[in-house]
N, C-alpha and C positions, 0 to 999 in steps of 0.2 A: 628407737624407731626412726624411720626415714619417711620423708615427704616426697612423693614423686610429683613433679610439676607437669602440667600439660605441655604438649609439643608446642614449641614457639612461645612459651610463657614470657610475658613482658618482664623486664628487669625490675620494674616497680612492684610487680607481684611477688617476685623472689625476695625483694627487700622487705616487703610487708610480712612475709613469712619469717624471715630472719629477725625482724624487729619484735615480732610477737614472742618468738622462742627466747630471745635475749631478755625481754622484759620479765620473764619468769625465772631469770637467774641461770639459764642453761647456756651451753656453748653450741655453736652452729658450725657445721662442716658442709660446704657447698661444693658439689662435683658437677661441672658442666661438660656434658658430652656434645657430640655433633648435633643431636636432636633434642635430647632430654636433659633436664637439670634435676638433680637429686639433692635435697637438703637433709642432712643428717643431724640428729639431735643427740648431744652428749651430756648426760646428767640424769637427774631424777625425773623420770617420765611422768610421775604422778602429779607433777605440777602443771602438766599440759592438759588442756581440755580439747580432745580430738574434734568435737563438733565445731568448736571455734576455728580450729585449723582448716577443716573441710569447708568452712564458709568463706574462707579468704579467696581472692581471685586467682584463677589459673591453678588451683590445687587439684590434682588428678585423684590421688589416693594416698592413704597412709599405710605403711608396711611395718609390722613389728619385727625387730631384730632380736633373736633369742640369744645369740652369743654375747658373752660378756665384753669381748673386744669390739670396738666400734670403728675407730679411725682406720684400723688395719683391715676392716671387713670389706669384702668386694661388693656388698650391698650398698655401702656408703660411697664406694668409688668403683663403678662397674668397669671402667677401662684400666687396663694394666698400666702401672706406673713405670715411667722411665726416669732414672735418677742421673742427673748430670753431675759428673765429678769435676770436670774442667771443660775448657773449650774444645778439647779433642776426644774426651772419653765420656761415655754414658753407659749405664747398665739397665737393660730392660728389653722390651719387645724389639724384634728384628736384628738385635746384635747378639754376639756371643763373646763376652768379655773374659779375658784370661788374666788372673793375678798370679804372679810367680816370683819366687825368691826364696831365700833361706829361712828356716824356722827361726833362727836367731842371728842378729847382726853380730859378727865377731870382730871384724876389722874393716877399715875403709877399703883396702885392696880387695878383700873377699866380696864385699857388697858391690863395689864398682864393677868388678869383672862380671859378677852375676847379672847386674842390671844391664850391662851392654849385651850380654848373651841372650837374655830373655827378650829384650827389645828386638834384637835382630831376628829372633824366632817368631815374633808376632804378638807377644804379651804387651799390654798397655798399662798395666799397674804392677808396681814393684811391691812385694810383701816382704816384711822383715820384722822380727820381734826385738824390741828394745827392752821390754819388760816380759819376763817369762815366769809365769806361775807354774811351778814344777811339783810333781808328786813328792819328791824328796827335797828337804831343805838344803841338802848338800850339792844338789845339781846346779849347773850354771843358770843364774837368774836374769841374765841380760846385762847390757851395758848402760841402761837407763838413758839419761839425757844425752850422753855421748853417742849412743846408738841412734837417737832421734836426729842429731846433727848430721850423722853419716847418711841417714835416709834423705835428708834434705839436699845434701851435697850430691848424692847419686841422682836425685830427681832433677836438680838444676843441670847436671851434666847430660842426662839422657832425654829429659822431657817426659819421663814416665810419671804417672801419678803414684801415690804411695799409700799403703795401709799398714797400720801397726796396732797391736793389742794394747788396751789400757786396763789397769787393774785397781786403780784407786783415784780418788779426787786429784791427788797431786800429779799422777801420771797424765790424767786428762788435761790439767792446766798446762803441763809441759807440752804434750803432744800436739795440741791445737795450733801451735805456732810452727810446726814442722811437717805435718803430714796432711793428706787429703781425706783419708777415711779413718775413722776410729773403729777398732774391732773389739767386740765383747766376746770373750772366749766361752767355751762350753761350761766351764766351772763357774762362771759368773752370770749365766743366763738368767738366774733368778735372784741375783744380787740387786734388789729393787732400788736401793739408794744409788748404786752405780748407774743403773739404767736411767734414773731421773737426772743424774748429773750429765750424762751424754745427751740426754733429751733437751738440756738447756744450752747446748752448743749449736753452732750453725754448720757442723760437719756431718756428712753422711756417716751412717753407723752400719757396720757389718755385724749382724747378730747371729752368732753360732748357736745351733740347737744344743741344749743340754744333753748329756750322755744318756739320761733316763727320761727325758722330757716328752710328753705327748705333743701333738700338733697344737692342741688348744692351749697348753701351757706356754708353748713357744710363741704363739700369736699374742697371748696376753702379755708376755715379756716385751714384745714389740710395741704393744699398746702403752706400756709404761713410758717408753721413750717418746712415742708420738703425742701422748697426752701432755707432755711438757713443752710441746711446740715444734719439735723436730720431726718432720714427716718423712725424712729421707732415710728410710730403714731398708737394708738389704738383708734377706734371710739367707743363712748358710747351713746347709745340711752337711754334717761332718761325721756321720755314723753314730749309731746308738749302741748301748751296751746290751748284749744278749748273752746266752750261754755258749755261743760258738767261740772257738779259740784259734781258728785257722787264720783269722785276721784280727787286727787290733780292735776294731769295732765292726758293726754290721751296717753297711751303707744302705740307708733306706731310700732308694730311688723312687719308691712309690709315694714318697712325701711330695714329689713335684706335682703330679696330677691332683693329689688330694689338696695341696695348697692352692692350686689354681681354682678350685671350687670355692675357696674360703677367703682368699685374700688377693689384693691387686699388687702386692709388693714383689719386687724382683727376687729371684731365687738363684743362688750360687751353690755349686757342689764342691766339696773338698775331699777328693779321693785319697789324698795323702794321709790325713789323720784317720780316715775311715778304714783303710786297708792296713796301714802301717808297714807296707812292703812295696818297694818301687816296682816290683814285677806286676803288680795288679793295677797300678795307677792308669796305665793306658787303656785297657778295656773298660774300666769304670768311667774314665773321662769320655770315651766314645759313647758309652751308654747314657751318660748325662746329657750329651748333646742331642741324642735321639729321643729322650723322654721329655724334652721341653724346657730344660734348665736355661738360664740366662747367661751362664758362664761357669768358670772354674777358678778355684784357688789351689795352687799346686806348689809344693816345696821343691826348690832347685838349689843345688849347692855346687860350688866349684870343686869340692873334694869331700864327698859324702862319707868316705871311710874315716875321716878325721873331724867330722862336724861335731860341734859342742852340744847339739840338740837334734834329735830325730834324723840321724844320718841314714838309717835303714829305709826310710820312706822318702828320701830326697832323690830326685833325678839328677843325673849329670847333665851338662850342657847338651851333649850329643843326644841323649835319650829325650830331653825336652824338645829339642828341634825336631826329632823324629815324630814325637806325639803331635806337635803342632802341624806338621806336614800331613799326617794321617787325618787330623781333625777337619781339614779344609773341605773335603767332599761331603762330610757328614753335615757340617754347617750349611753348605750349599743346599743340601737336600731338605734341611729344616727351614730354609728361607731366611737364614741369619748371616749377618756379616761378621766374619772373624777378624 
């Protein structure tokens, strides 16, 4: 449930509500807007006496929250969240953030040349996989710690923020020292112990939607992270599995407006994994900007034909530059800064 305070409620009144809730052994989440303050209750609501809450000063009303996710719920936090990655990069309202880079880090030369190219085109975050959970155990699995070091070197050289996927506790412990954003891939969206682990870090988390996950399941996965104290979660739609075979997955752009009704968290679109074909990335990226997404994650490679992972869905430098140029007027129309 949430407690809506009266307009201009005194801080002492807000504190009194918080103290009462915490005295019952429950957690409090306070969201202060320009006019209204909302106090969210996380825990067993049966311990709360609503009449006692309503009797407290400046309490306007109590609203039940039916969804099982609370911290990710827009009722708990009515204003859209903007997540600051570093001094120069943020993801959320009024911006359109582009993450770009290779599916897998293969060498320092490959990564550095890609980082320079995507930054020149307008990307602000470098993506690159150091740990690669692959369908086949015989496929390239990533460079591990060496790949993380290369990401750090590319970041130091270009000033780009970085994002990489983590797949285990050990990879989390290694990655937090080298990258700015931890990514949870689609296959691990409901790996609840892994979600708890990234929830205990102070790094923003890019949470990809599972290939067969509902919106509700996805937001509950975000709740696992947030319930551990890390509120900096970015949702990433990367396509879901349907019975269509013309693309790798089916990109669910309708998820963006649906999510806007249910959560305050930023939303990123990954047209690379969704389509699996570089030819379709540009139109899907433009559609993502038009439907209200907060940004893109796109695979870019210096030599897609010889990529060790996902070459068919990787853009060349020239194609990525063309995409970014085409995106600019779309972002302007949407009132977002690219």
